[in-house]
N, C-alpha and C positions, 0 to 999 in steps of 0.2 A: 542800653546806650553803648555805642561802639567807639573805639579809639578814633579821635579826630572830630567827633560830634561836639557841638557847642552846648554849654550849660544853659538849661532853660531857666529864666528868671524865677525866683521864688521869694516869698515873704511869709515868715513863720514866727510864732511867739517863742521867746526865749524863757529860760528858767528865771530870768531877772524881770519877767513880765513886760518885756519890750518887744516890739515887732522888729525883726531883723530881716533884711532882704539882701539878695545877691549883689546889688549895686553898692552896698555899704563897704564892699571890699574891692572896689574898682581899681584902687591904686596899688593893690598887692601884686607882686610878681608871680605868685603861685597861690593856688587855693586847694585845700584838702577838705573834702566832705567825708565825714566818717558816719556811716549808717551803723547805729549801735543801740543799746538799750540798757536797762537796769538789772534785768533778771538773769541773763545768759552768762554762764560761767566763762565762756570765751571772752565776751565783751568785758566782764568784770576784770579779767586778768590783764586786759590791755589798757584800762583807764590810766594807771600810773605811767605807763610807757608813752601814751599819747601826750600827756601833760609834759613829760621830759622832752619829748621830740619837738613839741611846739616851742617850748622855751629855748631849745637849741637853735631853732631857725627863725624865731620871731624877729630878731634884728635884721635878718636877711629879707624882710618884707614878705613873710609867709602869712597867709590867712588859714585858719583851721576852724571848722565848724562841725559839731557833732549833731546828728539828727536821729531822733527816736520817733518811729511811726507805728510801733506795734499796737495791735488791738488790745485795749485795756480790759475788755470783757474776758478775753482768753488769758491775759497776763496782767492782773491788777498791780503787780510790782512795777509795771512800766507806766503807771499813771503820772500825770503832770506833777503832782505833789511829791511823788517819789523821785522824779527827775530833779526837782528842786533840792531835795535832801542829798541826792548823790552829787550834784554840782557843788554843794557846800562841803560835803565830805572830802571830795578830791580837790577843793579850791580851784575849780576849772578856770584857767586863764583865757579860755575861748568860749564862744556861745554854745549852749546846748539847747537845741530847738525841738519843738513838738510839731510833728507832721500829722495832725489829727486825722485828716482825710486821706492820708497816704499818697497824695498826688506827687510829691517830690520823690518818694521812694520808687513809685511807679515810673516816673520820667527817667530816673537813673537806671532802671532795670535792676535794682538791688534785689538780692536773694538771701543774704546772710547778715547776721550781726556777730561780730563787726565785719564791715566791708568798706574799703576806702576807694575814693574817686579823686584823682589828682588832676587839676586843670592848670594849664599854663596861663600866661598873662593875657592871652586872647580868649581865655575861658574855653579852650578846646581840651577835651579829655585826652590825657597822655598816659595815664596808668589807672588800672582798676584791679581790685582784688584784695590779696592778703597783706597784712601788716608785716609779718615776718614768718619764719618757718617753725616756730616753737611756742605755741600759746601757753603751754603748761609750765615751762621752765625758761625764764628769761636768760639765765646764764648759759643755757644750751642753744641759744639762737646762733645759727650759722649764716643765714641770709636775711639781711635787713631790707626787705623789699620796699617798704614805704620810705624809709630814710634815703635809700638810693634814689628812688623816684623823685623825692623832693630835691635832693642835691642836683640831679641831672636837670630837672625842670628849672630850678633857680639859675643854673649855669647856661640855660638855653640849649641843652644837649638832648638828643633823642634817647629815649629809654630802651635799653637792650631787650628787656622782657616786659612789655607794656600790659600784659594780662597774666596774673597768677591767681588761680582759683582761691577765693576766700574760704577759710575754715571757720565754722561757727554754727550758731543756732539759725533755724529758718525764721524768716520774718513771719510774724503772726498777722496774716491778712484778715481784714474784716469780711464777714459773710456777705 
């Protein structure tokens, strides 16, 4: 997916056992899709940061959705039941969705966990890639790529650096 492309509609099962679709967030000024998982050390490091970031911008009409589509044959830790456990562990204030057939991950062109995709109010892609510049040490972060992208998008501004390569584990594609 390239900057400026439109989000393709989706409908996926959440860890709350509800079907969630892209139109559920039609009234939101910006939408962040986080391609992530349960097993990857990079993804695990970012869960608390994503929760805090969502809470910071929730009142500004931000939607955030996490999506896991890893092949559970290769990574049993990414199973739906483990997703439910993780959602409870972190008390996720946003939906965590299961992309079992990997269609959404493919439509996004996702390659890593975690990798973020920020869409404006017209659901055009305005940023994709890294969350920040230091997955290992939050106190050592110098560039808050996702936070900046959210602020710019909510303010209707163009993002200076709309693509910053994500750092993380490779997506576990089905055979």
